[in-house]
C-alpha positions as CSV (number, residue, x, y, z in Angstrom):
1,M,0.0,0.0,0.0
2,D,1.5,3.4,-1.0
3,T,1.8,6.4,1.3
4,R,-1.2,8.2,-0.2
5,S,-3.5,5.2,0.4
6,S,-2.3,4.8,3.9
7,F,-3.1,8.5,4.7
8,Q,-6.6,8.3,3.3
9,L,-7.3,5.1,5.3
10,G,-6.1,6.8,8.5
11,L,-8.2,9.9,7.9
12,A,-11.3,7.7,7.4
13,I,-10.7,5.8,10.6
14,C,-10.2,9.1,12.5
15,I,-13.5,10.6,11.2
16,F,-15.3,7.4,12.0
17,S,-14.0,7.3,15.5
18,V,-15.0,10.9,16.2
19,T,-18.5,10.4,14.8
20,Y,-19.0,7.2,16.7
21,S,-17.8,8.8,20.0
22,A,-20.1,11.8,19.5
23,K,-23.1,9.6,18.8
24,A,-22.2,7.4,21.7
25,K,-22.1,10.3,24.2
26,K,-25.1,10.5,26.5
27,C,-26.2,12.8,29.4
28,D,-27.6,11.8,32.8
29,P,-31.3,12.4,33.5
30,G,-32.0,16.0,34.1
31,F,-29.3,17.2,31.7
32,Y,-29.3,17.7,28.0
33,L,-26.5,17.8,25.3
34,D,-26.0,21.4,24.2
35,S,-24.5,22.7,20.9
36,K,-21.0,22.4,22.3
37,R,-21.5,18.7,23.1
38,N,-21.6,19.5,26.8
39,C,-24.2,18.2,29.3
40,T,-26.2,21.2,30.6
41,D,-28.8,21.2,33.4
42,D,-32.4,21.1,32.1
43,N,-34.7,23.6,33.8
44,E,-37.7,21.4,34.4
45,C,-39.6,24.3,36.0
46,G,-39.5,26.5,32.9
47,D,-39.5,30.3,32.9
48,N,-43.2,31.1,33.6
49,E,-46.1,30.3,35.9
50,S,-47.9,28.1,33.4
51,T,-45.0,25.7,32.9
52,S,-44.4,25.5,36.7
53,S,-48.1,24.7,37.3
54,A,-48.1,22.1,34.5
55,R,-45.1,20.4,36.1
56,C,-46.2,20.6,39.8
57,G,-50.0,21.3,39.9
58,A,-52.3,24.1,40.9
59,H,-51.2,26.7,43.6
60,T,-47.6,25.4,43.6
61,D,-44.1,26.8,43.3
62,C,-41.5,24.9,41.3
63,Y,-37.7,25.1,42.2
64,N,-35.1,23.9,39.8
65,T,-32.0,22.0,41.1
66,Q,-28.9,20.5,39.3
67,G,-30.3,17.6,37.4
68,S,-33.7,17.6,39.1
69,Y,-36.4,19.8,40.7
70,Y,-38.9,19.9,43.6
71,C,-42.3,21.4,44.2
72,T,-43.9,23.2,47.2
73,C,-47.3,24.5,47.9
74,K,-47.8,28.3,47.9
75,K,-48.2,30.1,51.1
76,G,-51.7,29.5,52.5
77,F,-52.0,26.1,50.6
78,S,-51.2,22.5,51.4
79,N,-51.4,19.1,49.6
80,Q,-53.4,16.0,50.7
81,L,-50.3,14.0,51.8
82,G,-49.0,16.9,53.9
83,K,-45.6,16.9,52.1
84,T,-43.5,20.0,52.1
85,N,-41.5,19.1,49.0
86,F,-42.6,16.7,46.3
87,T,-41.7,15.9,42.6
88,S,-44.9,14.3,41.3
89,R,-47.7,16.5,40.1
90,M,-50.0,17.3,43.0
91,N,-52.7,20.0,43.4
92,C,-52.6,22.1,46.5
93,H,-55.8,23.3,48.2
94,D,-56.5,26.4,50.3
95,V,-55.8,26.2,54.0
96,D,-58.5,27.6,56.3
97,E,-56.3,29.8,58.5
98,C,-59.4,30.9,60.5
99,L,-59.9,27.5,62.2
100,N,-58.0,28.9,65.2
101,V,-59.1,32.6,65.4
102,M,-57.1,33.3,68.6
103,E,-53.9,32.1,67.1
104,R,-54.4,34.1,63.9
105,C,-56.1,37.3,65.0
106,G,-55.9,37.4,68.8
107,P,-58.8,38.1,71.2
108,N,-61.7,40.4,70.4
109,A,-61.3,39.9,66.6
110,N,-63.1,38.1,63.8
111,C,-61.3,36.1,61.1
112,V,-62.4,35.8,57.5
113,D,-60.7,33.2,55.3
114,A,-59.5,34.2,51.8
115,L,-57.8,32.3,49.0
116,G,-54.3,31.6,50.3
117,S,-54.7,34.2,53.1
118,F,-57.0,35.6,55.8
119,N,-58.2,39.0,57.2
120,C,-58.9,40.0,60.8
121,S,-61.3,42.7,61.9
122,C,-62.4,43.8,65.4
123,K,-65.6,42.6,66.9
124,N,-68.5,45.0,67.8
125,G,-67.5,47.1,70.8
126,F,-63.8,47.0,69.9
127,V,-61.7,49.2,67.7
128,S,-58.4,48.5,65.9
129,T,-55.2,50.1,67.0
130,G,-54.2,50.4,63.4
131,E,-55.9,49.5,60.1
132,A,-59.6,48.3,60.1
133,T,-58.5,44.9,58.6
134,F,-55.2,43.3,59.4
135,T,-53.2,40.0,59.4
136,D,-50.4,40.6,61.9
137,K,-51.8,40.4,65.5
138,T,-48.4,41.4,66.9
139,K,-48.7,44.8,65.4
140,I,-52.4,45.5,65.6
141,Q,-54.8,44.6,68.4
142,C,-58.4,45.2,69.2
143,K,-59.1,47.4,72.2
144,A,-62.4,48.2,73.8
145,D,-64.4,51.0,72.1
146,L,-64.4,53.6,74.9
147,C,-67.1,55.7,73.0
148,L,-69.7,53.1,74.0
149,S,-69.6,54.4,77.6
150,R,-71.0,57.7,76.4
151,I,-68.6,59.8,78.4
152,C,-68.7,62.9,76.2
153,G,-70.8,66.0,77.1
154,P,-73.9,67.3,75.4
155,N,-73.8,68.4,71.7
156,T,-70.6,66.3,71.2
157,V,-69.7,63.2,69.3
158,C,-67.2,60.6,70.5
159,R,-64.4,59.5,68.1
160,S,-62.5,56.3,68.7
161,K,-59.2,55.6,67.0
162,A,-56.2,53.4,67.6
163,G,-57.5,52.3,71.0
164,R,-58.1,55.9,72.2
165,F,-61.0,58.2,72.1
166,Y,-61.7,62.0,72.0
167,C,-64.8,64.2,72.1
168,E,-65.7,66.6,69.3
169,C,-68.4,69.2,69.0
170,I,-71.1,68.5,66.4
171,E,-72.0,70.8,63.5
172,G,-73.1,74.3,64.6
173,F,-71.3,74.1,68.0
174,S,-67.9,75.0,69.2
175,S,-65.8,74.2,72.3
176,A,-65.5,76.9,74.9
177,S,-61.7,76.6,74.8
178,G,-61.5,77.1,71.1
179,G,-59.8,73.8,70.5
180,A,-60.8,71.2,67.9
181,R,-61.4,68.6,70.7
182,V,-63.2,69.0,74.0
183,T,-62.5,67.4,77.4
184,I,-64.6,64.6,78.9
185,R,-68.2,65.8,79.7
186,A,-67.3,69.4,78.7
187,P,-70.2,71.2,77.0
188,C,-70.1,72.7,73.5
189,V,-71.5,76.1,72.9
190,A,-73.8,76.9,70.0
191,L,-72.0,79.0,67.3
192,E,-74.8,81.6,67.2
193,S,-74.4,82.4,70.9
194,L,-70.5,82.4,70.8
195,R,-69.0,85.8,71.5
196,P,-65.5,87.2,72.1
197,R,-64.7,87.7,75.8
198,S,-63.8,91.4,75.1
199,S,-63.2,93.8,72.2
200,S,-59.4,93.2,72.5
201,F,-57.9,92.0,69.2
202,Q,-56.5,88.9,71.0
203,D,-60.0,87.9,72.2
204,V,-61.5,88.7,68.7
205,N,-58.8,86.5,67.1
206,T,-59.7,83.6,69.4
207,F,-63.3,84.0,68.5
208,V,-62.4,84.0,64.8
209,G,-60.4,80.9,65.1
210,Q,-63.1,79.0,67.0
211,S,-65.8,80.1,64.5
212,I,-63.8,79.2,61.4
213,K,-62.9,75.7,62.7
214,S,-66.5,75.0,63.6
215,L,-67.8,76.3,60.2
216,F,-65.3,74.1,58.4
217,K,-67.1,71.0,59.9
218,F,-70.2,71.8,57.9
219,E,-70.7,69.4,55.0
220,N,-73.6,71.2,53.4
221,R,-72.4,74.7,53.0
222,N,-75.4,75.7,50.9
223,S,-77.8,75.2,53.8
224,E,-79.8,78.0,55.3
225,E,-78.4,77.3,58.7
226,F,-74.8,77.6,57.5
227,H,-75.5,80.9,55.7
228,R,-77.3,82.2,58.8
229,L,-74.2,81.4,60.9
230,I,-72.0,83.2,58.4
231,S,-74.1,86.3,58.6
232,N,-74.1,86.1,62.4
233,F,-70.3,85.7,62.5
234,L,-69.8,88.7,60.2
235,N,-72.1,90.9,62.3
236,I,-70.2,90.0,65.5
237,I,-66.8,90.8,63.9
238,E,-68.2,94.1,62.8
239,K,-69.7,95.0,66.2
240,Y,-66.6,94.2,68.2
241,S,-64.1,95.8,65.8
242,I,-66.0,99.1,65.8
243,K,-66.3,98.8,69.6
244,A,-62.5,98.6,69.9
245,A,-62.2,101.6,67.5
246,R,-64.3,103.8,69.7
247,N,-61.6,103.7,72.4
248,L,-58.9,105.2,70.2
249,S,-57.7,108.8,70.6
250,H,-58.0,111.4,67.9
251,E,-56.6,110.3,64.5
252,E,-55.0,107.2,66.2
253,I,-54.6,104.2,63.9
254,K,-54.2,100.7,65.3
255,N,-53.8,97.4,63.4
256,F,-53.5,93.8,64.3
257,S,-52.6,90.8,62.1
258,T,-52.6,87.0,62.7
259,D,-53.0,83.9,60.5
260,Q,-56.7,84.2,61.1
261,F,-57.5,87.8,60.2
262,D,-56.1,91.4,59.6
263,V,-57.8,94.4,61.1
264,I,-57.0,98.1,61.1
265,I,-59.1,100.8,62.9
266,Q,-59.0,104.6,63.1
267,A,-61.0,107.2,65.0
268,I,-61.4,111.0,65.1
269,R,-62.9,113.0,67.9
270,N,-64.7,116.2,68.9
271,N,-66.1,117.2,65.5
272,T,-62.6,117.5,64.0
273,I,-62.3,116.1,60.5
274,P,-58.7,115.8,59.2
275,K,-57.6,118.0,56.2
276,G,-57.8,115.2,53.6
277,R,-61.4,114.6,54.7
278,R,-61.0,111.0,53.8
279,A,-60.0,107.9,55.8
280,K,-57.7,105.4,54.0
281,L,-57.3,102.1,55.8
282,A,-55.2,99.3,54.4
283,T,-54.5,95.7,55.5
284,A,-52.0,93.5,53.9
285,N,-54.1,92.8,50.8
286,N,-57.0,95.2,50.9
287,I,-57.7,99.0,51.1
288,M,-60.7,101.1,52.1
289,D,-61.1,104.7,51.0
290,I,-64.1,106.6,52.6
291,D,-65.1,110.1,53.3
292,W,-65.1,111.1,57.0
293,N,-68.5,112.5,56.7
294,S,-69.8,109.1,55.7
295,V,-68.0,107.7,58.8
296,A,-69.5,110.2,61.2
297,G,-73.0,110.4,59.6
298,K,-73.7,113.7,61.4
299,E,-72.1,117.1,61.8
300,S,-71.7,116.9,65.5
301,F,-70.0,113.9,67.0
302,D,-67.9,112.9,70.0
303,V,-66.1,110.0,68.2
304,A,-66.3,108.8,64.6
305,A,-64.4,105.5,63.8
306,A,-63.9,103.2,60.9
307,A,-62.6,99.6,60.7
308,L,-61.5,97.3,57.9
309,I,-61.3,93.6,58.7
310,S,-59.9,91.0,56.2
311,I,-60.8,87.4,57.2
312,K,-58.2,85.2,55.6
313,Q,-59.9,81.7,55.4
314,L,-63.6,82.8,55.0
315,D,-63.4,82.8,51.2
316,C,-62.9,79.0,51.3
317,L,-66.2,78.6,53.1
318,M,-68.4,81.1,51.4
319,G,-69.8,79.9,48.1
320,A,-70.4,82.2,45.1
321,N,-74.3,82.3,45.4
322,I,-75.6,85.3,43.6
323,S,-79.1,86.7,44.4
324,D,-79.3,88.6,41.0
325,S,-81.2,86.5,38.5
326,A,-79.1,87.8,35.6
327,D,-75.9,86.5,37.2
328,N,-77.2,83.0,37.9
329,E,-76.4,82.0,34.4
330,T,-72.6,82.4,35.0
331,K,-70.5,80.2,37.2
332,L,-68.6,82.3,39.7
333,E,-65.6,81.9,41.9
334,L,-64.5,83.9,44.9
335,I,-61.0,85.3,44.2
336,S,-60.3,87.7,47.1
337,E,-60.4,87.7,50.9
338,V,-63.7,88.5,52.5
339,V,-63.5,92.0,53.8
340,T,-65.8,93.7,56.4
341,A,-65.9,97.5,56.3
342,T,-67.8,99.2,59.1
343,V,-68.1,102.7,60.7
344,T,-69.8,104.3,63.7
345,N,-72.5,105.8,61.4
346,T,-75.6,103.6,62.1
347,D,-77.1,104.5,58.7
348,K,-74.8,102.4,56.6
349,E,-77.2,102.2,53.7
350,N,-77.2,105.9,52.9
351,L,-73.7,107.2,53.0
352,A,-72.7,110.8,52.3
353,G,-70.3,109.5,49.6
354,N,-69.2,106.3,48.0
355,V,-66.7,104.0,49.6
356,I,-63.8,102.8,47.4
357,L,-62.5,99.3,48.1
358,T,-59.4,97.8,46.5
359,F,-58.9,94.0,46.6
360,K,-55.8,91.9,45.9
361,H,-56.6,88.8,44.0
362,K,-55.8,85.3,45.4
363,K,-56.2,83.8,41.9
364,Y,-56.9,85.2,38.5
365,N,-57.8,83.6,35.1
366,N,-58.4,86.7,33.0
367,Q,-62.2,86.5,33.1
368,T,-65.0,88.9,34.1
369,T,-64.8,90.1,37.7
370,K,-67.8,91.3,39.9
371,C,-67.9,93.4,43.0
372,V,-70.3,91.9,45.5
373,Y,-71.4,92.4,49.1
374,W,-72.9,89.8,51.6
375,D,-76.6,90.4,52.0
376,S,-77.1,89.3,55.6
377,L,-80.9,89.2,55.3
378,A,-80.9,86.9,52.3
379,S,-77.6,85.3,53.3
380,V,-76.2,85.5,49.7
381,W,-73.8,87.6,47.6
382,S,-75.4,90.5,45.8
383,T,-74.2,93.1,43.3
384,H,-76.7,95.8,44.3
385,G,-75.0,99.1,45.1
386,C,-71.5,97.9,44.1
387,M,-69.9,98.7,40.8
388,L,-66.6,97.6,39.2
389,Q,-64.4,100.6,38.8
390,H,-61.2,98.9,37.5
391,S,-59.7,95.4,37.4
392,N,-56.3,94.0,36.3
393,A,-54.4,90.7,36.8
394,T,-53.6,91.5,40.5
395,H,-56.2,93.9,41.9
396,T,-59.9,94.9,41.5
397,V,-61.2,98.4,42.6
398,C,-64.9,98.6,43.6
399,T,-67.2,101.5,44.4
400,C,-70.1,100.9,46.7
401,T,-72.9,103.1,48.1
402,H,-73.2,101.2,51.4
403,L,-71.1,99.3,53.9
404,S,-71.2,95.6,54.7
405,S,-68.9,92.6,54.1
406,F,-67.4,92.6,50.5
407,A,-65.5,90.4,48.1
408,V,-64.7,90.0,44.5
409,L,-66.1,87.2,42.4
410,M,-64.8,86.1,39.1
411,A,-66.8,84.5,36.3
412,L,-65.6,81.2,35.1
413,Y,-67.3,82.4,31.9
414,E,-69.9,80.0,30.8
415,I,-71.5,81.6,27.7
416,K,-75.3,81.5,28.0
417,G,-78.4,83.1,26.5
418,P,-78.4,84.1,22.8
419,H,-74.6,83.7,22.4
420,I,-74.5,80.0,22.9
421,Y,-77.3,79.5,20.3
422,N,-75.7,81.8,17.8
423,L,-72.3,80.1,18.2
424,D,-73.8,76.7,17.9
425,M,-75.6,77.6,14.7
426,I,-72.5,79.3,13.2
427,T,-70.4,76.2,14.0
428,I,-72.9,73.7,12.7
429,V,-73.8,75.5,9.5
430,G,-70.3,76.7,8.8
431,I,-68.6,73.3,9.3
432,I,-71.3,71.5,7.3
433,L,-70.8,74.0,4.5
434,S,-67.0,73.5,4.8
435,L,-67.3,69.7,4.7
436,V,-69.4,70.0,1.5
437,C,-66.9,72.3,-0.1
438,L,-63.9,70.1,0.9
439,F,-65.7,67.1,-0.5
440,I,-66.3,68.8,-3.8
441,S,-62.6,70.0,-3.8
442,I,-61.4,66.4,-3.3
443,L,-63.6,65.2,-6.1
444,T,-62.4,68.0,-8.3
445,F,-58.7,67.4,-7.7
446,T,-59.1,63.6,-8.1
447,L,-61.4,63.4,-11.2
448,C,-60.5,66.4,-13.4
449,R,-57.7,65.1,-15.6
450,S,-56.9,68.4,-17.2
451,I,-55.7,69.9,-13.9
452,K,-53.8,66.8,-12.7
453,S,-50.4,67.7,-11.3
454,I,-48.3,67.3,-8.3
455,R,-49.8,70.5,-6.9
456,T,-53.4,69.1,-7.1
457,T,-52.1,66.0,-5.4
458,I,-50.9,68.1,-2.5
459,H,-54.3,69.9,-2.4
460,T,-56.1,66.6,-2.3
461,H,-54.2,65.5,0.8
462,L,-54.6,68.9,2.4
463,C,-58.4,68.9,1.8
464,L,-58.6,65.3,3.1
465,S,-56.8,66.3,6.3
466,L,-59.0,69.3,6.8
467,F,-62.1,67.3,6.0
468,L,-61.3,64.8,8.8
469,A,-60.2,67.5,11.2
470,E,-63.4,69.6,10.7
471,L,-65.6,66.5,11.0
472,L,-63.9,65.4,14.2
473,F,-64.0,69.0,15.5
474,L,-67.8,69.1,14.9
475,I,-68.6,65.9,16.7
476,G,-65.9,65.6,19.3
477,I,-64.5,69.0,20.5
478,S,-67.1,69.2,23.4
479,R,-67.3,65.5,24.3
480,T,-65.6,66.0,27.7
481,E,-67.8,63.6,29.7
482,N,-65.4,60.7,29.0
483,K,-61.8,61.6,29.9
484,T,-60.2,58.9,27.8
485,G,-62.4,59.5,24.8
486,C,-61.8,63.2,25.1
487,A,-58.0,62.6,25.2
488,I,-58.2,60.5,22.0
489,V,-60.2,63.2,20.2
490,A,-57.7,65.8,21.2
491,G,-54.8,63.6,20.0
492,F,-56.4,63.1,16.6
493,L,-57.2,66.8,16.3
494,H,-53.6,67.6,17.1
495,Y,-52.5,65.1,14.4
496,L,-54.9,66.2,11.7
497,F,-54.3,69.9,12.0
498,L,-50.6,69.4,12.0
499,T,-51.0,67.2,8.9
500,S,-52.8,70.1,7.2
501,F,-49.9,72.5,8.0
502,A,-47.4,69.8,6.8
503,W,-49.1,69.6,3.4
504,M,-49.1,73.4,3.2
505,L,-45.4,73.4,3.7
506,L,-45.0,70.8,0.9
507,E,-47.0,73.2,-1.3
508,G,-44.5,76.0,-0.5
509,V,-41.6,73.7,-1.3
510,Q,-43.2,72.7,-4.6
511,L,-43.9,76.3,-5.7
512,Y,-40.3,77.1,-4.9
513,L,-39.1,74.3,-7.1
514,M,-41.4,75.4,-9.9
515,V,-40.2,79.0,-10.0
516,V,-36.5,78.3,-9.4
517,K,-36.5,75.4,-11.9
518,V,-39.0,77.0,-14.3
519,F,-37.2,75.8,-17.4
520,N,-36.5,72.4,-16.0
521,A,-39.4,71.9,-13.6
522,K,-38.8,69.4,-10.9
523,S,-41.4,68.0,-8.5
524,L,-41.3,66.2,-5.2
525,Q,-41.9,62.5,-5.3
526,L,-45.2,61.4,-3.9
527,K,-43.8,58.7,-1.5
528,Y,-41.5,61.3,0.1
529,M,-44.3,63.8,0.4
530,C,-46.6,61.3,2.1
531,L,-43.7,60.3,4.4
532,F,-43.3,63.9,5.6
533,G,-47.0,65.0,5.3
534,Y,-48.3,62.1,7.5
535,G,-45.1,61.0,9.2
536,F,-43.9,64.3,10.7
537,P,-47.2,65.0,12.5
538,L,-47.3,61.4,13.8
539,L,-43.8,61.8,15.2
540,V,-44.7,65.1,16.9
541,V,-47.9,63.6,18.4
542,G,-46.1,60.4,19.5
543,I,-43.4,62.4,21.3
544,S,-45.9,64.7,22.9
545,A,-48.1,61.8,24.1
546,A,-45.1,59.9,25.5
547,A,-43.8,63.0,27.3
548,Y,-47.1,64.3,28.8
549,A,-50.2,62.2,27.9
550,Q,-52.4,63.9,30.4
551,G,-52.0,67.1,28.4
552,Y,-54.6,65.8,25.9
553,G,-58.2,66.8,26.9
554,T,-59.4,69.4,29.4
555,K,-62.6,70.0,31.4
556,E,-63.8,72.5,28.8
557,Y,-62.5,71.2,25.4
558,C,-61.1,68.0,23.9
559,W,-58.0,69.9,22.9
560,L,-54.5,70.4,24.3
561,D,-54.1,71.7,27.8
562,L,-53.3,75.4,28.0
563,K,-52.6,75.9,31.7
564,S,-49.7,73.4,31.7
565,G,-48.2,74.9,28.6
566,F,-48.8,71.6,26.6
567,I,-50.3,73.7,23.8
568,W,-46.7,74.4,22.7
569,A,-46.7,70.9,21.4
570,F,-48.9,72.3,18.6
571,L,-47.8,75.9,18.5
572,I,-44.1,75.2,18.1
573,P,-44.3,72.9,15.0
574,V,-47.0,75.1,13.4
575,S,-44.9,78.3,14.0
576,L,-41.9,76.6,12.5
577,I,-43.9,75.5,9.4
578,I,-45.4,79.0,9.0
579,L,-41.9,80.6,9.2
580,V,-40.3,78.1,6.8
581,N,-43.2,78.4,4.4
582,A,-43.1,82.2,4.6
583,G,-39.4,82.0,3.7
584,F,-40.1,79.9,0.7
585,F,-42.9,82.3,-0.4
586,I,-40.6,85.3,0.0
587,I,-37.9,83.7,-2.2
588,T,-40.6,82.6,-4.7
589,V,-42.1,86.0,-5.0
590,W,-38.6,87.6,-5.3
591,R,-37.7,85.2,-8.1
592,L,-41.0,85.8,-9.8
593,V,-40.5,89.6,-9.8
594,D,-37.0,89.1,-11.1
595,K,-38.2,86.9,-14.0
596,F,-41.1,89.2,-14.8
597,S,-38.7,92.1,-15.1
598,S,-36.8,90.3,-17.8
599,L,-38.0,89.2,-21.2
600,N,-38.8,85.6,-20.5
601,P,-40.2,83.3,-23.1
602,D,-42.1,81.2,-20.5
603,M,-44.4,84.1,-19.5
604,N,-47.6,82.0,-19.4
605,E,-45.9,79.5,-17.1
606,L,-44.8,82.3,-14.8
607,K,-48.3,83.8,-14.7
608,K,-49.6,80.4,-13.6
609,I,-46.9,80.2,-10.9
610,R,-47.8,83.7,-9.8
611,A,-51.5,82.8,-9.4
612,F,-50.5,79.6,-7.5
613,T,-48.3,81.6,-5.2
614,I,-50.9,84.2,-4.4
615,T,-53.5,81.5,-3.5
616,A,-50.9,79.6,-1.4
617,V,-50.0,82.8,0.5
618,A,-53.6,83.6,1.1
619,Q,-54.3,80.1,2.3
620,L,-51.4,80.2,4.7
621,C,-52.5,83.6,6.0
622,L,-56.1,82.4,6.6
623,L,-55.1,79.2,8.4
624,G,-52.4,80.9,10.3
625,C,-54.7,83.7,11.4
626,M,-57.3,81.2,12.4
627,W,-54.9,79.7,15.0
628,I,-53.9,83.1,16.3
629,F,-57.5,83.7,17.1
630,G,-57.9,80.1,18.2
631,I,-55.1,80.6,20.8
632,L,-56.8,83.8,22.1
633,H,-60.1,82.0,22.1
634,F,-59.0,79.1,24.3
635,Q,-57.0,81.4,26.6
636,E,-59.2,84.4,27.0
637,N,-62.6,83.0,26.0
638,T,-64.1,86.4,25.3
639,I,-67.2,86.8,23.2
640,A,-65.4,88.6,20.4
641,M,-62.6,86.0,20.2
642,T,-65.2,83.2,20.4
643,Y,-67.2,84.6,17.4
644,I,-64.1,85.3,15.3
645,F,-62.6,81.9,15.9
646,T,-65.9,80.1,15.3
647,I,-66.5,81.9,12.0
648,I,-63.0,81.4,10.6
649,N,-62.6,77.8,11.9
650,S,-66.0,76.7,10.6
651,L,-65.5,78.2,7.1
652,Q,-62.0,76.8,6.4
653,G,-63.3,74.4,3.8
654,V,-65.2,77.3,2.0
655,F,-61.9,79.3,1.9
656,I,-60.0,76.4,0.4
657,F,-62.7,75.7,-2.2
658,T,-62.8,79.4,-3.1
659,L,-59.0,79.8,-3.4
660,H,-58.1,76.6,-5.3
661,C,-61.3,75.9,-7.3
662,L,-63.4,79.0,-7.9
663,F,-60.3,81.2,-8.4
664,N,-58.7,78.7,-10.8
665,K,-59.7,79.2,-14.5
666,Q,-59.0,75.6,-15.5
667,V,-61.3,74.4,-12.7
668,R,-64.0,76.9,-13.7
669,D,-63.7,75.6,-17.3
670,E,-64.1,72.0,-16.1
671,Y,-67.2,73.0,-14.0
672,A,-68.6,74.8,-17.1
673,K,-68.1,71.7,-19.2
674,I,-69.8,69.5,-16.6
675,L,-72.8,72.0,-16.5
676,V,-73.0,72.1,-20.3
677,S,-72.9,68.2,-20.5
678,I,-75.7,68.0,-17.8
679,C,-77.8,70.5,-19.8
680,H,-77.2,68.6,-23.0
681,M,-78.2,65.3,-21.3
682,K,-81.5,66.9,-20.1
683,K,-82.2,68.2,-23.6
684,A,-81.4,64.9,-25.1
685,S,-83.6,63.2,-22.6
686,K,-86.5,65.5,-23.5
687,Y,-85.9,65.0,-27.2
688,S,-85.9,61.3,-26.7
689,E,-89.1,61.4,-24.8
690,F,-90.7,63.5,-27.6
691,S,-89.4,61.2,-30.3
692,T,-90.7,58.1,-28.5
693,S,-94.1,59.8,-28.0
694,S,-94.3,60.8,-31.7
695,T,-93.4,57.3,-32.9
696,Q,-96.0,55.7,-30.6
697,G,-98.6,58.2,-31.9
698,L,-97.8,57.4,-35.6
699,K,-97.8,53.7,-34.8
700,S,-101.2,54.0,-33.2
701,T,-102.6,55.8,-36.2
702,H,-101.3,53.3,-38.5
703,E,-102.7,50.4,-36.5
704,T,-106.2,51.9,-36.1
705,G,-106.4,53.6,-39.5
706,M,-107.2,56.9,-37.9
C-alpha cells in the first residue's frame, strides 16, 4: 500500500472514531446535550407560571436543582399528603387559617378566610389600634371601644381611633376653649351664641379661630343654617371691631394681624375732621377709602371711627351664590379675601359719599370680575349698590354706596343666553358647508384630468386632512364627559391639524421648485411627500403623548391643555412650518419679480406660478390667522374672540374651495363643461321622450287607421 492510500485510510478511521464517539455520548437524566457537546442542566420548572403549574400542579411553586427539581405549595395552601417538598404533580388546596381565630387574630377579633390568606377585623364594641383589617396580630390589636360608655358631654360626638377616644363638637357648635377637641363631659357652645370675651384683638382673634374651625365642619355649605351662621359671624366681627375703634384717641390708627385675620381701625374726635377729609385704611391685601362725613354720619360727633377687617380663610367657606337672577347664568368663583368694612355711622345704607374698596386677587384667570357684598338678610352675595371701577391681573377696585362685608367674584365664563345659540348655529352651518366644499374640492382634484399635477395631489391630501379634522371638531370637541375618549379626540385633532400644515409646507416647497427650476421643472416625489405629510405630525404627536399624555383633553374642550403649557406641542411645529413656508414664499415672490422684469419666453408659465403663489400665501394667512384667534379664544374666551374663531374655523373648507377651485380658471372651465354636459343630457332626454311619444302616436294611427 502506498503512502497516499495509507493517509486516506487513517483519515477515514479518525473521522469514523470521532463520529462514533459523538453519537455514543449520553447525558444523565435532568441534563441535555448542548450545541458544544456538553451536558447542561435542564430547567424542568420552565420560565413562567404556566410551565411551573403544569409540572407541579395548581397553587404550587417549582424550584429547579442540578439535574432535578422539587415542588412546594404556595403560602396558605397544602397538599393532601401533607408533604412539604414533592416531585410528582399534586394540586394544593386552600388552608383555612381561621380554624384557630385566637392564634391568627388574637382576642376580640373576627377572622375571614381568603384564598391563600385571611383577614382579621375587630368585633363589635372594639376598635383596631391600626388598620380596620389586618393580618399581623403582633402589630395591631383590638381594644375596647371607649365611646360606647358615652362619656362625652352634650352636643358632642365621640371618636374612637387606635385604641383611644376623643370628644368633638357637632355641626353648629364650638368648644368653649376654642380647640378642635373637648375634654370629657365638657359642653359645646352653639355658634350663634358664641362671642369674644372682650373687644381686644386677642379675644376677637380667638373668636375668629373658634368660629372658622366650627364652620369648616359643615358638610352642606349651601344650607340656610350655614348661611345664617356666616351672617351672624360677620355681624359680631363688625360689632366688636368698631367697639375697639371707639376707644382710640383722635386720629389714632391701630392694626393687628394673625394667620386668622387682619384688622385696622382709626378714629377722630370732637367734630374734628382731618384735612384730607377721607379715611384710607389698608390691611396686607385690601384697602378702604371713605369720606369722614360718611364715617360720622352727622355734623356733631364725639367720636367717629372706621374699621377694615380682612378674614383670611372665610373665602374657602363662602360659596359664590348670587341673588341677582341675571348673574345666575354664569359660574362664579371667589378670588379675594372676604372684607368687612364698618363705621360708627348707624345708617350704613345711605352714606354721604361712595366707599372705594381695593382687593388683591388670590387667583386670576383673566375673566370677568364682579364686586359683591354679603346680603345678611338673604344670606347670599349680591351686586346691588356695588360697581366695578377697575380690574387687572392683580387687583380689583370697587365703588359701593353702602357698607357691609365685601368680596370679588370672578366669572368662570360659561356663555349663556343668545350667544350659545348663535355660536352653535354658526359652528354647525359653517362646518357642514365646509365639509361639502372640501368634499367637492377632493372630487375636483381627483377626477379632473386636465388639472392633474403634483400640486393638485398636494391639495387633495390637504383637503382630506382638513375634512377629517373639521368632521372630528364638529362631533368631538365638546365631548368632555369621557376623559379617555376626550384625550383620544384631542390627539387626533392635534395630528390632523398638524397634517394640514405639513401639506401646506410641501406646497410651498413645490412652488419654490417650480419657480426656481422653471425651465426644467422638478417635482417632489409622492412617496417622500406622504412620508413627511403624514409621518412628521405622527412623530410630533407620538413624542408629545409619551412626554405628557395627560395634556390631551381638558374639562372645557377636547384639545391640548393650555394651563400646563402643553399647547406648545402644537404651536411650536405650526410656528416653524409657517416661518419656513413664509421663507419659501418670499424667495418665490422675489424670483418671480426678477423673472417678470426680464424678457422671459415662458411668460404663461410664470403667470400660472404667480397665481398659484398668491393662492398659497392667502391660504397660509387664513389658516395661520385662524390659529392666532384660536389661541386667544382658548386662553381668553371672550365673546369677540369666540365669534371670530368660530367663524374662521367653521369656514376653512369654504376658503380652500374658493381659493383653489373657484379662483382657478382651469377648474372653472371644467365646471362649465360639466354643467353644459348636464344641460345637453337633459335636452337629449326631453328630445328622446318627444321622439318616442311621436313614434308611438304614428304607430297608433297606422294600426287603427285613424
